[in-house]
C-alpha positions in Angstrom: 0.0 0.0 0.0 2.8 2.4 0.9 4.7 1.7 -2.3 1.5 2.4 -4.3 1.1 5.7 -2.5 4.7 6.7 -3.4 3.9 5.9 -7.1 0.8 8.0 -6.9 2.7 10.8 -5.2 5.3 10.9 -8.0 2.6 11.0 -10.7 0.7 13.7 -8.8 3.8 15.8 -8.5 4.3 15.7 -12.3 0.7 16.7 -12.8 1.3 19.7 -10.6 4.6 21.1 -12.0 4.2 20.4 -15.7 1.0 22.4 -16.3 2.0 24.9 -13.6 -1.2 24.6 -11.6 -2.3 27.3 -9.2 -1.8 26.8 -5.5 -5.5 26.2 -5.0 -5.6 23.6 -7.9 -2.4 21.9 -6.6 -3.8 21.7 -3.1 -6.8 19.8 -4.3 -4.6 17.2 -6.0 -2.2 17.0 -3.0 -5.1 16.3 -0.6 -5.5 12.8 -2.1 -1.8 11.9 -1.6 -1.4 12.0 2.1 2.3 12.4 2.9 2.7 14.8 -0.1 0.0 17.0 1.4 1.7 16.9 4.8 5.0 18.1 3.2 3.2 21.0 1.7 0.5 21.7 4.2 2.6 21.3 7.4 6.3 21.3 6.8 6.3 24.1 4.3 3.6 26.1 6.1 5.6 26.0 9.3 8.6 27.4 7.6 6.5 30.1 5.9 4.8 31.1 9.2 7.6 30.7 11.7 10.8 31.1 9.7 12.7 34.4 9.3 13.0 35.9 5.8 16.6 34.4 5.5 15.4 31.0 6.6 12.5 31.0 4.1 15.0 32.0 1.3 17.2 29.0 2.2 14.7 26.2 2.9 11.6 26.9 0.9 13.2 26.5 -2.6 14.6 23.1 -1.5 11.2 22.0 -0.2 9.3 23.3 -3.3 11.6 21.3 -5.6 11.3 18.2 -3.3 15.1 18.2 -2.8 14.1 17.7 0.8 10.9 16.0 2.1 9.7 17.3 5.4 7.4 16.3 8.3 5.9 18.3 11.2 6.9 16.9 14.5 5.3 18.4 17.7 3.4 15.4 19.0 5.0 13.2 21.7 4.1 9.9 23.2 3.2 11.3 26.6 1.6 14.6 25.5 -0.1 14.3 22.0 -0.7 17.8 20.7 -0.4 19.4 24.2 2.5 21.7 23.1 3.1 23.1 26.6 3.7 19.7 27.9 6.5 18.7 25.4 9.6 17.2 26.9 12.1 17.2 24.0 14.9 19.6 24.8 16.9 22.0 22.6 19.8 23.3 24.7 22.0 26.1 23.3 25.8 25.7 23.4 27.4 29.1 22.8 30.9 27.6 22.4 29.9 25.7 19.2 26.9 28.0 18.3 24.7 24.9 18.2 21.5 23.6 19.7 21.6 20.1 21.2 18.4 18.2 20.6 17.6 15.4 23.1 14.8 13.1 24.1 15.3 12.8 27.9 12.4 10.4 28.6 10.4 7.7 26.9 7.3 9.9 26.9 9.3 12.6 25.0 9.5 10.3 22.0 7.9 12.0 18.9 4.9 9.9 18.1 2.6 9.8 15.1 4.0 12.5 12.8 2.9 11.7 9.3 5.6 10.9 6.6 8.2 10.6 9.4 8.6 6.8 9.3 10.1 6.5 5.8 9.6 9.4 3.5 11.0 12.5 5.3 14.6 13.7 5.2 13.9 16.7 7.4 11.4 17.7 10.1 10.2 20.8 11.9 10.8 19.4 15.4 9.3 21.2 18.4 11.4 21.2 21.6 11.8 23.1 24.8 14.5 25.7 24.2 17.1 26.2 27.0 19.5 29.1 27.0 21.8 29.7 29.9 19.9 27.1 31.9 16.5 28.9 31.5 13.5 27.3 29.8 12.3 29.8 27.1 9.4 27.6 26.0 8.7 25.6 22.9 10.0 26.5 19.5 10.4 24.8 16.1 13.7 23.6 14.8 14.6 22.4 11.3 16.4 19.1 11.7 17.8 16.7 9.1 16.6 13.2 10.2 17.6 10.8 7.5 20.2 10.6 4.7 19.5 11.5 1.1 21.0 8.3 -0.4 19.2 5.5 1.5 17.2 7.4 4.1 19.2 5.9 6.9 18.8 7.8 10.2 21.6 10.2 10.9 23.9 9.7 14.0 22.0 10.1 17.3 18.6 9.8 15.6 16.2 6.8 15.9 13.3 6.7 13.4 10.8 4.0 12.8 7.4 3.5 11.2 4.7 2.8 13.9 3.1 0.2 11.7 -0.5 -0.5 10.7 -3.3 1.6 12.1 -6.9 0.6 12.8 -9.8 2.3 11.1 -10.0 3.9 7.7 -7.6 2.1 5.4 -6.4 5.4 4.0 -4.5 6.0 7.2 -2.1 3.2 6.3 -1.0 5.1 3.2 0.8 7.4 5.6 4.0 6.4 7.2 3.3 7.7 10.7 6.5 7.4 12.7 8.3 7.5 16.1 11.4 9.6 16.6 14.0 10.0 19.3 17.2 12.1 19.7 20.4 11.4 21.5 22.1 14.7 21.9 21.9 15.7 18.2 23.7 18.9 17.3 22.3 21.4 14.8 23.4 24.9 13.9 21.8 27.8 15.8 20.3 29.2 12.6 18.1 26.1 12.2 15.9 27.4 15.1 12.9 29.0 13.4 13.4 32.7 14.3 10.4 34.8 13.2 8.8 34.8 16.6 12.0 34.9 18.7 15.8 34.8 18.3 18.8 33.5 20.1 22.2 35.2 19.4 25.6 33.7 19.4 26.2 35.4 22.8 23.2 33.5 24.3 20.9 36.5 24.3 17.2 35.6 23.9 15.0 38.1 22.1 11.3 38.1 21.6 9.9 39.8 18.5 6.6 41.6 18.2 5.1 38.7 16.1 2.4 36.9 18.2 3.5 33.6 19.7 0.2 32.2 18.5 1.8 31.7 15.1 3.6 28.7 16.7 0.2 26.9 16.6 -0.8 28.3 13.2 0.2 25.3 11.2 -1.8 22.8 13.2 -4.8 25.1 13.3 -4.6 25.6 9.5 -4.4 21.8 8.8 -7.3 21.0 11.1 -9.6 23.6 9.6 -8.6 22.3 6.1 -9.6 18.7 7.2 -12.9 20.0 8.4 -13.5 22.0 5.2 -12.7 19.0 3.0 -15.1 16.8 5.0 -18.0 19.2 4.6 
């Protein structure tokens, strides 16, 4: 079933780019190919809404051309979509100018993100941001999860498909996954920085952009699901 979904996704992608469909026309096609729609509707949307102008210029062309495939990873085994309860940590190291992403508990395992299990090379991963020992709340980080050649997990990263789901058979066309981090280092500039920023000197700055944008991607997708079901 999953291989058939991949084949359909490749065909759909050609039908989108060759006739140069509008965004609205393309979205209707993508809706029927689940993980393709998650890449567009959640991964790309998160970067558009939460990324700085420089981050959008870097990452969006890669995502639009499918040079990277992305997932959206806030949900955790112990917390579901309760963002304020997330346990995954992103600790800033000023010496190396990096964030260290870690899954400190079993319940902090990312659980259920669509297209995570097999398809995605990258993810917008939500974690509690620690700077100088202080918890500055949850933020999104762009993290490469799997290699480009064979989709093997990168060092320090564990990824797996959660397997068959009960209910509507269409759910099994999506490779929902589980994800854990063991002190994975990423550059500071892979923290999405439209809402807030962290400098090389460990200075945390909050912008005037409403923090509610952090939840915009999930709200957008859920209203789209409701609209398409009506």
